[in-house]
ChimeraX commands (.cxc) that place a marker at each C-alpha (Angstrom):
marker #1 position 157.06,6.25,-107.49 radius 0.5
marker #1 position 153.42,5.19,-107.42 radius 0.5
marker #1 position 151.64,3.64,-104.48 radius 0.5
marker #1 position 151.44,0.28,-106.28 radius 0.5
marker #1 position 155.18,0.26,-106.92 radius 0.5
marker #1 position 155.88,0.77,-103.23 radius 0.5
marker #1 position 153.82,-2.26,-102.26 radius 0.5
marker #1 position 155.52,-5.58,-101.67 radius 0.5
marker #1 position 154.15,-8.59,-103.49 radius 0.5
marker #1 position 155.75,-11.65,-101.89 radius 0.5
marker #1 position 155.08,-10.66,-98.24 radius 0.5
marker #1 position 151.44,-9.98,-99.17 radius 0.5
marker #1 position 151.05,-13.38,-100.82 radius 0.5
marker #1 position 152.50,-15.13,-97.78 radius 0.5
marker #1 position 150.28,-13.14,-95.43 radius 0.5
marker #1 position 147.10,-13.90,-97.39 radius 0.5
marker #1 position 147.95,-17.50,-98.27 radius 0.5
marker #1 position 145.82,-19.37,-95.73 radius 0.5
marker #1 position 142.75,-17.37,-96.81 radius 0.5
marker #1 position 143.13,-17.98,-100.54 radius 0.5
marker #1 position 140.76,-20.20,-102.52 radius 0.5
marker #1 position 142.25,-23.26,-104.23 radius 0.5
marker #1 position 142.66,-21.35,-107.52 radius 0.5
marker #1 position 144.24,-18.41,-105.71 radius 0.5
marker #1 position 146.68,-20.76,-103.95 radius 0.5
marker #1 position 147.61,-22.20,-107.34 radius 0.5
marker #1 position 148.44,-18.71,-108.64 radius 0.5
marker #1 position 150.27,-17.88,-105.41 radius 0.5
marker #1 position 152.42,-21.00,-105.63 radius 0.5
marker #1 position 153.19,-20.22,-109.27 radius 0.5
marker #1 position 154.44,-16.74,-108.34 radius 0.5
marker #1 position 156.38,-17.83,-105.25 radius 0.5
marker #1 position 158.09,-20.69,-107.10 radius 0.5
marker #1 position 158.96,-18.72,-110.26 radius 0.5
marker #1 position 158.94,-14.96,-109.62 radius 0.5
marker #1 position 161.51,-14.37,-112.38 radius 0.5
marker #1 position 159.26,-16.14,-114.89 radius 0.5
marker #1 position 156.27,-13.99,-113.91 radius 0.5
marker #1 position 157.97,-10.68,-114.62 radius 0.5
marker #1 position 158.70,-11.80,-118.19 radius 0.5
marker #1 position 155.21,-13.21,-118.84 radius 0.5
marker #1 position 151.97,-11.61,-119.91 radius 0.5
marker #1 position 148.74,-12.17,-118.03 radius 0.5
marker #1 position 147.60,-14.38,-120.94 radius 0.5
marker #1 position 150.68,-16.60,-120.62 radius 0.5
marker #1 position 150.17,-17.02,-116.88 radius 0.5
marker #1 position 146.49,-17.84,-117.37 radius 0.5
marker #1 position 147.37,-20.42,-120.07 radius 0.5
marker #1 position 150.07,-22.03,-117.92 radius 0.5
marker #1 position 147.65,-22.42,-115.02 radius 0.5
marker #1 position 144.61,-23.15,-117.18 radius 0.5
marker #1 position 142.55,-20.41,-115.57 radius 0.5
marker #1 position 140.81,-17.35,-116.98 radius 0.5
marker #1 position 142.72,-14.09,-117.31 radius 0.5
marker #1 position 140.03,-12.52,-115.10 radius 0.5
marker #1 position 141.00,-14.95,-112.32 radius 0.5
marker #1 position 144.63,-13.77,-112.43 radius 0.5
marker #1 position 143.49,-10.14,-112.55 radius 0.5
marker #1 position 141.23,-10.60,-109.49 radius 0.5
marker #1 position 144.14,-12.23,-107.66 radius 0.5
marker #1 position 146.26,-9.12,-108.29 radius 0.5
marker #1 position 143.43,-6.90,-107.08 radius 0.5
marker #1 position 143.03,-8.95,-103.91 radius 0.5
marker #1 position 146.69,-8.31,-103.12 radius 0.5
marker #1 position 145.96,-4.59,-103.35 radius 0.5
marker #1 position 147.37,-3.87,-106.81 radius 0.5
marker #1 position 145.57,-2.03,-109.60 radius 0.5
marker #1 position 146.22,-4.93,-111.93 radius 0.5
marker #1 position 148.68,-7.50,-113.26 radius 0.5
marker #1 position 151.20,-4.94,-114.53 radius 0.5
marker #1 position 151.36,-3.17,-111.17 radius 0.5
marker #1 position 151.98,-6.49,-109.43 radius 0.5
marker #1 position 154.78,-7.30,-111.90 radius 0.5
marker #1 position 156.49,-3.97,-111.17 radius 0.5
marker #1 position 156.42,-4.64,-107.43 radius 0.5
marker #1 position 157.63,-8.21,-107.94 radius 0.5
marker #1 position 160.48,-7.08,-110.22 radius 0.5
marker #1 position 161.61,-4.59,-107.57 radius 0.5
marker #1 position 161.76,-7.36,-104.97 radius 0.5
marker #1 position 163.81,-9.60,-107.24 radius 0.5
marker #1 position 166.31,-6.80,-107.94 radius 0.5
marker #1 position 166.48,-5.86,-104.24 radius 0.5
marker #1 position 165.45,-9.05,-102.47 radius 0.5
marker #1 position 164.43,-9.14,-98.84 radius 0.5
marker #1 position 166.57,-11.85,-97.31 radius 0.5
marker #1 position 164.54,-14.99,-96.71 radius 0.5
marker #1 position 165.26,-15.82,-93.08 radius 0.5
marker #1 position 162.21,-18.00,-92.54 radius 0.5
marker #1 position 163.44,-21.37,-91.36 radius 0.5
marker #1 position 161.58,-24.51,-90.41 radius 0.5
marker #1 position 162.11,-25.66,-86.84 radius 0.5
marker #1 position 163.27,-29.27,-86.80 radius 0.5
marker #1 position 162.93,-31.78,-83.98 radius 0.5
marker #1 position 166.70,-32.26,-84.13 radius 0.5
marker #1 position 167.37,-28.57,-83.40 radius 0.5
marker #1 position 168.89,-27.82,-80.01 radius 0.5
marker #1 position 167.48,-25.16,-77.70 radius 0.5
marker #1 position 169.74,-22.38,-78.98 radius 0.5
marker #1 position 168.91,-23.16,-82.63 radius 0.5
marker #1 position 165.17,-23.05,-81.87 radius 0.5
marker #1 position 165.61,-19.73,-80.06 radius 0.5
marker #1 position 167.57,-18.28,-82.99 radius 0.5
marker #1 position 164.89,-19.33,-85.48 radius 0.5
marker #1 position 162.12,-17.84,-83.35 radius 0.5
marker #1 position 164.05,-14.57,-83.12 radius 0.5
marker #1 position 164.63,-14.52,-86.87 radius 0.5
marker #1 position 160.93,-15.20,-87.45 radius 0.5
marker #1 position 160.07,-12.23,-85.23 radius 0.5
marker #1 position 162.52,-10.04,-87.13 radius 0.5
marker #1 position 160.99,-11.08,-90.42 radius 0.5
marker #1 position 157.45,-10.36,-89.18 radius 0.5
marker #1 position 158.51,-6.85,-88.20 radius 0.5
marker #1 position 160.37,-6.25,-91.48 radius 0.5
marker #1 position 157.44,-7.38,-93.60 radius 0.5
marker #1 position 155.01,-5.30,-91.55 radius 0.5
marker #1 position 157.15,-2.21,-92.12 radius 0.5
marker #1 position 156.87,-2.86,-95.87 radius 0.5
marker #1 position 153.12,-2.26,-95.74 radius 0.5
marker #1 position 153.15,0.80,-93.46 radius 0.5
marker #1 position 151.36,3.80,-94.91 radius 0.5
marker #1 position 151.57,7.39,-93.65 radius 0.5
marker #1 position 147.92,8.41,-93.87 radius 0.5
marker #1 position 146.34,5.74,-91.60 radius 0.5
marker #1 position 148.97,6.26,-88.89 radius 0.5
marker #1 position 148.52,10.01,-89.01 radius 0.5
marker #1 position 144.75,9.65,-88.68 radius 0.5
marker #1 position 145.07,7.15,-85.82 radius 0.5
marker #1 position 147.46,9.37,-83.88 radius 0.5
marker #1 position 145.24,12.45,-84.32 radius 0.5
marker #1 position 142.16,10.48,-83.21 radius 0.5
marker #1 position 143.91,9.34,-80.03 radius 0.5
marker #1 position 145.31,12.78,-79.22 radius 0.5
marker #1 position 141.87,14.41,-79.44 radius 0.5
marker #1 position 139.98,11.62,-77.69 radius 0.5
marker #1 position 138.26,12.06,-74.34 radius 0.5
marker #1 position 139.05,8.41,-73.63 radius 0.5
marker #1 position 140.81,5.59,-75.48 radius 0.5
marker #1 position 139.92,1.96,-74.86 radius 0.5
marker #1 position 141.69,-1.15,-76.16 radius 0.5
marker #1 position 139.75,-4.34,-76.91 radius 0.5
marker #1 position 141.13,-7.76,-77.78 radius 0.5
marker #1 position 140.24,-11.37,-76.99 radius 0.5
marker #1 position 142.59,-14.23,-76.18 radius 0.5
marker #1 position 146.20,-13.39,-77.04 radius 0.5
marker #1 position 145.12,-10.06,-78.48 radius 0.5
marker #1 position 143.67,-9.22,-75.07 radius 0.5
marker #1 position 147.22,-9.30,-73.70 radius 0.5
marker #1 position 148.24,-6.79,-76.37 radius 0.5
marker #1 position 145.29,-4.61,-75.32 radius 0.5
marker #1 position 146.50,-4.70,-71.70 radius 0.5
marker #1 position 149.99,-3.74,-72.84 radius 0.5
marker #1 position 148.53,-0.79,-74.77 radius 0.5
marker #1 position 146.63,0.40,-71.69 radius 0.5
marker #1 position 149.81,0.05,-69.62 radius 0.5
marker #1 position 151.64,2.34,-72.05 radius 0.5
marker #1 position 148.95,4.95,-72.59 radius 0.5
marker #1 position 148.45,5.42,-68.83 radius 0.5
marker #1 position 151.70,7.40,-69.09 radius 0.5
marker #1 position 150.32,9.75,-71.74 radius 0.5
marker #1 position 147.78,11.61,-69.63 radius 0.5
marker #1 position 144.99,10.35,-71.89 radius 0.5
marker #1 position 142.29,8.35,-70.11 radius 0.5
marker #1 position 142.53,4.73,-71.18 radius 0.5
marker #1 position 141.19,1.28,-70.38 radius 0.5
marker #1 position 141.54,-2.27,-71.71 radius 0.5
marker #1 position 139.01,-5.10,-71.82 radius 0.5
marker #1 position 139.48,-8.72,-72.92 radius 0.5
marker #1 position 136.06,-10.03,-71.86 radius 0.5
marker #1 position 133.34,-9.64,-74.51 radius 0.5
marker #1 position 130.65,-8.74,-71.95 radius 0.5
marker #1 position 132.79,-5.97,-70.46 radius 0.5
marker #1 position 133.60,-4.78,-73.98 radius 0.5
marker #1 position 129.92,-4.50,-74.88 radius 0.5
marker #1 position 129.09,-2.73,-71.63 radius 0.5
marker #1 position 131.99,-0.30,-71.92 radius 0.5
marker #1 position 131.38,0.46,-75.62 radius 0.5
marker #1 position 127.73,1.25,-74.89 radius 0.5
marker #1 position 128.87,4.10,-72.61 radius 0.5
marker #1 position 131.23,5.76,-75.09 radius 0.5
marker #1 position 130.46,8.61,-77.47 radius 0.5
marker #1 position 131.81,10.30,-80.59 radius 0.5
marker #1 position 134.42,11.94,-78.36 radius 0.5
marker #1 position 136.02,8.55,-77.66 radius 0.5
marker #1 position 138.19,6.03,-79.50 radius 0.5
marker #1 position 138.29,2.24,-79.38 radius 0.5
marker #1 position 141.32,0.33,-80.69 radius 0.5
marker #1 position 140.25,-3.18,-81.74 radius 0.5
marker #1 position 143.00,-5.81,-81.87 radius 0.5
marker #1 position 142.43,-9.06,-83.78 radius 0.5
marker #1 position 144.86,-10.89,-86.05 radius 0.5
marker #1 position 142.14,-12.55,-88.15 radius 0.5
marker #1 position 139.72,-9.61,-88.02 radius 0.5
marker #1 position 136.89,-12.15,-87.98 radius 0.5
marker #1 position 136.30,-12.55,-84.23 radius 0.5
marker #1 position 132.51,-12.62,-83.86 radius 0.5
marker #1 position 132.47,-11.14,-80.36 radius 0.5
marker #1 position 134.67,-8.19,-81.34 radius 0.5
marker #1 position 132.61,-7.54,-84.47 radius 0.5
marker #1 position 129.47,-7.33,-82.31 radius 0.5
marker #1 position 131.21,-4.79,-80.08 radius 0.5
marker #1 position 132.32,-2.88,-83.17 radius 0.5
marker #1 position 128.67,-2.63,-84.25 radius 0.5
marker #1 position 127.76,-1.15,-80.87 radius 0.5
marker #1 position 130.63,1.33,-81.16 radius 0.5
marker #1 position 129.42,2.37,-84.61 radius 0.5
marker #1 position 125.88,2.91,-83.30 radius 0.5
marker #1 position 127.30,5.29,-80.68 radius 0.5
marker #1 position 129.50,7.02,-83.30 radius 0.5
marker #1 position 132.65,6.07,-81.42 radius 0.5
marker #1 position 135.81,6.48,-83.53 radius 0.5
marker #1 position 137.46,3.14,-84.25 radius 0.5
marker #1 position 140.95,1.88,-85.06 radius 0.5
marker #1 position 141.69,-1.73,-85.98 radius 0.5
marker #1 position 144.98,-3.62,-85.72 radius 0.5
marker #1 position 144.58,-6.70,-87.91 radius 0.5
marker #1 position 146.04,-8.77,-90.72 radius 0.5
marker #1 position 146.45,-7.33,-94.19 radius 0.5
marker #1 position 143.79,-9.62,-95.67 radius 0.5
marker #1 position 140.36,-8.12,-96.33 radius 0.5
marker #1 position 138.61,-9.02,-93.08 radius 0.5
marker #1 position 135.29,-7.70,-91.76 radius 0.5
marker #1 position 137.10,-5.74,-89.06 radius 0.5
marker #1 position 139.58,-4.20,-91.49 radius 0.5
marker #1 position 136.73,-2.93,-93.62 radius 0.5
marker #1 position 134.44,-1.74,-90.80 radius 0.5
marker #1 position 136.81,0.31,-88.62 radius 0.5
marker #1 position 137.49,3.97,-89.39 radius 0.5
marker #1 position 141.26,3.40,-89.55 radius 0.5
marker #1 position 142.79,-0.06,-90.17 radius 0.5
marker #1 position 146.46,-0.66,-89.29 radius 0.5
marker #1 position 147.81,-3.84,-90.81 radius 0.5
marker #1 position 150.30,-6.53,-89.81 radius 0.5
marker #1 position 151.68,-9.44,-91.80 radius 0.5
marker #1 position 153.18,-12.74,-90.63 radius 0.5
marker #1 position 153.73,-16.37,-91.57 radius 0.5
marker #1 position 152.65,-19.62,-89.98 radius 0.5
marker #1 position 155.24,-22.27,-89.12 radius 0.5
marker #1 position 155.03,-25.87,-87.91 radius 0.5
marker #1 position 155.23,-24.97,-84.23 radius 0.5
marker #1 position 153.90,-21.44,-84.31 radius 0.5
marker #1 position 150.61,-20.15,-85.63 radius 0.5
marker #1 position 150.37,-17.08,-87.82 radius 0.5
marker #1 position 148.43,-15.33,-85.03 radius 0.5
marker #1 position 151.24,-15.95,-82.53 radius 0.5
marker #1 position 153.82,-14.66,-85.00 radius 0.5
marker #1 position 151.79,-11.48,-85.53 radius 0.5
marker #1 position 151.75,-10.61,-81.83 radius 0.5
marker #1 position 155.17,-8.96,-82.02 radius 0.5
marker #1 position 153.92,-6.77,-84.89 radius 0.5
marker #1 position 150.75,-5.83,-82.96 radius 0.5
marker #1 position 152.86,-4.78,-79.97 radius 0.5
marker #1 position 155.12,-2.75,-82.24 radius 0.5
marker #1 position 152.17,-0.92,-83.80 radius 0.5
marker #1 position 150.99,-0.01,-80.30 radius 0.5
marker #1 position 154.52,1.21,-79.51 radius 0.5
marker #1 position 154.55,3.33,-82.67 radius 0.5
marker #1 position 151.19,4.92,-81.79 radius 0.5
marker #1 position 152.31,5.57,-78.24 radius 0.5
marker #1 position 155.60,7.23,-79.22 radius 0.5
marker #1 position 153.85,9.37,-81.84 radius 0.5
marker #1 position 151.26,10.52,-79.31 radius 0.5
marker #1 position 153.89,11.26,-76.66 radius 0.5
marker #1 position 155.92,13.33,-79.14 radius 0.5
marker #1 position 152.93,15.37,-80.32 radius 0.5
marker #1 position 151.68,16.06,-76.78 radius 0.5
marker #1 position 155.11,16.60,-75.30 radius 0.5
marker #1 position 154.30,19.06,-72.50 radius 0.5
marker #1 position 151.16,17.28,-71.29 radius 0.5
marker #1 position 152.60,13.79,-71.63 radius 0.5
marker #1 position 155.90,14.69,-69.95 radius 0.5
marker #1 position 154.05,16.07,-66.94 radius 0.5
marker #1 position 151.94,12.91,-66.74 radius 0.5
marker #1 position 155.02,10.71,-67.11 radius 0.5
marker #1 position 156.86,12.54,-64.33 radius 0.5
marker #1 position 153.90,12.15,-61.97 radius 0.5
marker #1 position 153.71,8.44,-62.70 radius 0.5
marker #1 position 157.45,7.91,-62.23 radius 0.5
marker #1 position 157.26,9.70,-58.88 radius 0.5
marker #1 position 154.27,7.62,-57.80 radius 0.5
marker #1 position 155.83,4.26,-58.61 radius 0.5
marker #1 position 159.28,5.20,-57.25 radius 0.5
marker #1 position 158.13,4.10,-53.77 radius 0.5
marker #1 position 158.00,0.54,-55.12 radius 0.5
marker #1 position 161.75,0.47,-55.72 radius 0.5
marker #1 position 164.36,-0.37,-53.12 radius 0.5
marker link #1:1,2 radius 0.2
marker link #1:2,3 radius 0.2
marker link #1:3,4 radius 0.2
marker link #1:4,5 radius 0.2
marker link #1:5,6 radius 0.2
marker link #1:6,7 radius 0.2
marker link #1:7,8 radius 0.2
marker link #1:8,9 radius 0.2
marker link #1:9,10 radius 0.2
marker link #1:10,11 radius 0.2
marker link #1:11,12 radius 0.2
marker link #1:12,13 radius 0.2
marker link #1:13,14 radius 0.2
marker link #1:14,15 radius 0.2
marker link #1:15,16 radius 0.2
marker link #1:16,17 radius 0.2
marker link #1:17,18 radius 0.2
marker link #1:18,19 radius 0.2
marker link #1:19,20 radius 0.2
marker link #1:20,21 radius 0.2
marker link #1:21,22 radius 0.2
marker link #1:22,23 radius 0.2
marker link #1:23,24 radius 0.2
marker link #1:24,25 radius 0.2
marker link #1:25,26 radius 0.2
marker link #1:26,27 radius 0.2
marker link #1:27,28 radius 0.2
marker link #1:28,29 radius 0.2
marker link #1:29,30 radius 0.2
marker link #1:30,31 radius 0.2
marker link #1:31,32 radius 0.2
marker link #1:32,33 radius 0.2
marker link #1:33,34 radius 0.2
marker link #1:34,35 radius 0.2
marker link #1:35,36 radius 0.2
marker link #1:36,37 radius 0.2
marker link #1:37,38 radius 0.2
marker link #1:38,39 radius 0.2
marker link #1:39,40 radius 0.2
marker link #1:40,41 radius 0.2
marker link #1:41,42 radius 0.2
marker link #1:42,43 radius 0.2
marker link #1:43,44 radius 0.2
marker link #1:44,45 radius 0.2
marker link #1:45,46 radius 0.2
marker link #1:46,47 radius 0.2
marker link #1:47,48 radius 0.2
marker link #1:48,49 radius 0.2
marker link #1:49,50 radius 0.2
marker link #1:50,51 radius 0.2
marker link #1:51,52 radius 0.2
marker link #1:52,53 radius 0.2
marker link #1:53,54 radius 0.2
marker link #1:54,55 radius 0.2
marker link #1:55,56 radius 0.2
marker link #1:56,57 radius 0.2
marker link #1:57,58 radius 0.2
marker link #1:58,59 radius 0.2
marker link #1:59,60 radius 0.2
marker link #1:60,61 radius 0.2
marker link #1:61,62 radius 0.2
marker link #1:62,63 radius 0.2
marker link #1:63,64 radius 0.2
marker link #1:64,65 radius 0.2
marker link #1:65,66 radius 0.2
marker link #1:66,67 radius 0.2
marker link #1:67,68 radius 0.2
marker link #1:68,69 radius 0.2
marker link #1:69,70 radius 0.2
marker link #1:70,71 radius 0.2
marker link #1:71,72 radius 0.2
marker link #1:72,73 radius 0.2
marker link #1:73,74 radius 0.2
marker link #1:74,75 radius 0.2
marker link #1:75,76 radius 0.2
marker link #1:76,77 radius 0.2
marker link #1:77,78 radius 0.2
marker link #1:78,79 radius 0.2
marker link #1:79,80 radius 0.2
marker link #1:80,81 radius 0.2
marker link #1:81,82 radius 0.2
marker link #1:82,83 radius 0.2
marker link #1:83,84 radius 0.2
marker link #1:84,85 radius 0.2
marker link #1:85,86 radius 0.2
marker link #1:86,87 radius 0.2
marker link #1:87,88 radius 0.2
marker link #1:88,89 radius 0.2
marker link #1:89,90 radius 0.2
marker link #1:90,91 radius 0.2
marker link #1:91,92 radius 0.2
marker link #1:92,93 radius 0.2
marker link #1:93,94 radius 0.2
marker link #1:94,95 radius 0.2
marker link #1:95,96 radius 0.2
marker link #1:96,97 radius 0.2
marker link #1:97,98 radius 0.2
marker link #1:98,99 radius 0.2
marker link #1:99,100 radius 0.2
marker link #1:100,101 radius 0.2
marker link #1:101,102 radius 0.2
marker link #1:102,103 radius 0.2
marker link #1:103,104 radius 0.2
marker link #1:104,105 radius 0.2
marker link #1:105,106 radius 0.2
marker link #1:106,107 radius 0.2
marker link #1:107,108 radius 0.2
marker link #1:108,109 radius 0.2
marker link #1:109,110 radius 0.2
marker link #1:110,111 radius 0.2
marker link #1:111,112 radius 0.2
marker link #1:112,113 radius 0.2
marker link #1:113,114 radius 0.2
marker link #1:114,115 radius 0.2
marker link #1:115,116 radius 0.2
marker link #1:116,117 radius 0.2
marker link #1:117,118 radius 0.2
marker link #1:118,119 radius 0.2
marker link #1:119,120 radius 0.2
marker link #1:120,121 radius 0.2
marker link #1:121,122 radius 0.2
marker link #1:122,123 radius 0.2
marker link #1:123,124 radius 0.2
marker link #1:124,125 radius 0.2
marker link #1:125,126 radius 0.2
marker link #1:126,127 radius 0.2
marker link #1:127,128 radius 0.2
marker link #1:128,129 radius 0.2
marker link #1:129,130 radius 0.2
marker link #1:130,131 radius 0.2
marker link #1:131,132 radius 0.2
marker link #1:132,133 radius 0.2
marker link #1:133,134 radius 0.2
marker link #1:134,135 radius 0.2
marker link #1:135,136 radius 0.2
marker link #1:136,137 radius 0.2
marker link #1:137,138 radius 0.2
marker link #1:138,139 radius 0.2
marker link #1:139,140 radius 0.2
marker link #1:140,141 radius 0.2
marker link #1:141,142 radius 0.2
marker link #1:142,143 radius 0.2
marker link #1:143,144 radius 0.2
marker link #1:144,145 radius 0.2
marker link #1:145,146 radius 0.2
marker link #1:146,147 radius 0.2
marker link #1:147,148 radius 0.2
marker link #1:148,149 radius 0.2
marker link #1:149,150 radius 0.2
marker link #1:150,151 radius 0.2
marker link #1:151,152 radius 0.2
marker link #1:152,153 radius 0.2
marker link #1:153,154 radius 0.2
marker link #1:154,155 radius 0.2
marker link #1:155,156 radius 0.2
marker link #1:156,157 radius 0.2
marker link #1:157,158 radius 0.2
marker link #1:158,159 radius 0.2
marker link #1:159,160 radius 0.2
marker link #1:160,161 radius 0.2
marker link #1:161,162 radius 0.2
marker link #1:162,163 radius 0.2
marker link #1:163,164 radius 0.2
marker link #1:164,165 radius 0.2
marker link #1:165,166 radius 0.2
marker link #1:166,167 radius 0.2
marker link #1:167,168 radius 0.2
marker link #1:168,169 radius 0.2
marker link #1:169,170 radius 0.2
marker link #1:170,171 radius 0.2
marker link #1:171,172 radius 0.2
marker link #1:172,173 radius 0.2
marker link #1:173,174 radius 0.2
marker link #1:174,175 radius 0.2
marker link #1:175,176 radius 0.2
marker link #1:176,177 radius 0.2
marker link #1:177,178 radius 0.2
marker link #1:178,179 radius 0.2
marker link #1:179,180 radius 0.2
marker link #1:180,181 radius 0.2
marker link #1:181,182 radius 0.2
marker link #1:182,183 radius 0.2
marker link #1:183,184 radius 0.2
marker link #1:184,185 radius 0.2
marker link #1:185,186 radius 0.2
marker link #1:186,187 radius 0.2
marker link #1:187,188 radius 0.2
marker link #1:188,189 radius 0.2
marker link #1:189,190 radius 0.2
marker link #1:190,191 radius 0.2
marker link #1:191,192 radius 0.2
marker link #1:192,193 radius 0.2
marker link #1:193,194 radius 0.2
marker link #1:194,195 radius 0.2
marker link #1:195,196 radius 0.2
marker link #1:196,197 radius 0.2
marker link #1:197,198 radius 0.2
marker link #1:198,199 radius 0.2
marker link #1:199,200 radius 0.2
marker link #1:200,201 radius 0.2
marker link #1:201,202 radius 0.2
marker link #1:202,203 radius 0.2
marker link #1:203,204 radius 0.2
marker link #1:204,205 radius 0.2
marker link #1:205,206 radius 0.2
marker link #1:206,207 radius 0.2
marker link #1:207,208 radius 0.2
marker link #1:208,209 radius 0.2
marker link #1:209,210 radius 0.2
marker link #1:210,211 radius 0.2
marker link #1:211,212 radius 0.2
marker link #1:212,213 radius 0.2
marker link #1:213,214 radius 0.2
marker link #1:214,215 radius 0.2
marker link #1:215,216 radius 0.2
marker link #1:216,217 radius 0.2
marker link #1:217,218 radius 0.2
marker link #1:218,219 radius 0.2
marker link #1:219,220 radius 0.2
marker link #1:220,221 radius 0.2
marker link #1:221,222 radius 0.2
marker link #1:222,223 radius 0.2
marker link #1:223,224 radius 0.2
marker link #1:224,225 radius 0.2
marker link #1:225,226 radius 0.2
marker link #1:226,227 radius 0.2
marker link #1:227,228 radius 0.2
marker link #1:228,229 radius 0.2
marker link #1:229,230 radius 0.2
marker link #1:230,231 radius 0.2
marker link #1:231,232 radius 0.2
marker link #1:232,233 radius 0.2
marker link #1:233,234 radius 0.2
marker link #1:234,235 radius 0.2
marker link #1:235,236 radius 0.2
marker link #1:236,237 radius 0.2
marker link #1:237,238 radius 0.2
marker link #1:238,239 radius 0.2
marker link #1:239,240 radius 0.2
marker link #1:240,241 radius 0.2
marker link #1:241,242 radius 0.2
marker link #1:242,243 radius 0.2
marker link #1:243,244 radius 0.2
marker link #1:244,245 radius 0.2
marker link #1:245,246 radius 0.2
marker link #1:246,247 radius 0.2
marker link #1:247,248 radius 0.2
marker link #1:248,249 radius 0.2
marker link #1:249,250 radius 0.2
marker link #1:250,251 radius 0.2
marker link #1:251,252 radius 0.2
marker link #1:252,253 radius 0.2
marker link #1:253,254 radius 0.2
marker link #1:254,255 radius 0.2
marker link #1:255,256 radius 0.2
marker link #1:256,257 radius 0.2
marker link #1:257,258 radius 0.2
marker link #1:258,259 radius 0.2
marker link #1:259,260 radius 0.2
marker link #1:260,261 radius 0.2
marker link #1:261,262 radius 0.2
marker link #1:262,263 radius 0.2
marker link #1:263,264 radius 0.2
marker link #1:264,265 radius 0.2
marker link #1:265,266 radius 0.2
marker link #1:266,267 radius 0.2
marker link #1:267,268 radius 0.2
marker link #1:268,269 radius 0.2
marker link #1:269,270 radius 0.2
marker link #1:270,271 radius 0.2
marker link #1:271,272 radius 0.2
marker link #1:272,273 radius 0.2
marker link #1:273,274 radius 0.2
marker link #1:274,275 radius 0.2
marker link #1:275,276 radius 0.2
marker link #1:276,277 radius 0.2
marker link #1:277,278 radius 0.2
marker link #1:278,279 radius 0.2
marker link #1:279,280 radius 0.2
marker link #1:280,281 radius 0.2
marker link #1:281,282 radius 0.2
marker link #1:282,283 radius 0.2
marker link #1:283,284 radius 0.2
marker link #1:284,285 radius 0.2
view
């Protein structure tokens, strides 16, 4: 099976939707509303139905990451034959507390499922190897992503690898200026367009620091600038922004990196973990 065939079309459209142009949203709506019709139509028929140029439809397919219209149709057909259950539900003001909680949980589950659909072996392998061989690993994120960065630091302290986390842009710039090609920075930003983080990324590049980015699937400046991009996907709802929904996926990517690193450095990491458990045991009754 080719790489294009393994890609998922509908999750990608939903993830990109808010960044589409008006014409792209028109094509997206057409696909989401009538996926069965698309797989039986030519690119010319779709273009005629929407009164756009064939090149516009082709570029839309390319933006989703497919080689062309036919590749997108193959992916879409696979999803229709083996559909991913649509568990996205709108939260209503009449919902009671338990119903709201259930919908939030189902939204989190969907975010994780759709993110697993776009996982690729090569970027994760590169990211894990970079971290294992790093002198120091630092995690940078602003706002809510800064909390994810702190969580990453909290985990990697157990690995025996030197780590740090910064959520203030001034500290990020100062810290990045002191790193070298022996070090790794993991940038965390849902949009991948945070101006402060992009400035820090430029400093990191000047110092030849290796870089990993955890960001949305859409083609963002961060996703294109980092050495290794790791992507998440999520949807926006009435009471929950897309960025908030992606937080669970960001945390899970950090977990996946951490577990991979711990497995591949078993002896070193186990020794470090035992020392840490012994140190913090005095805090328990």
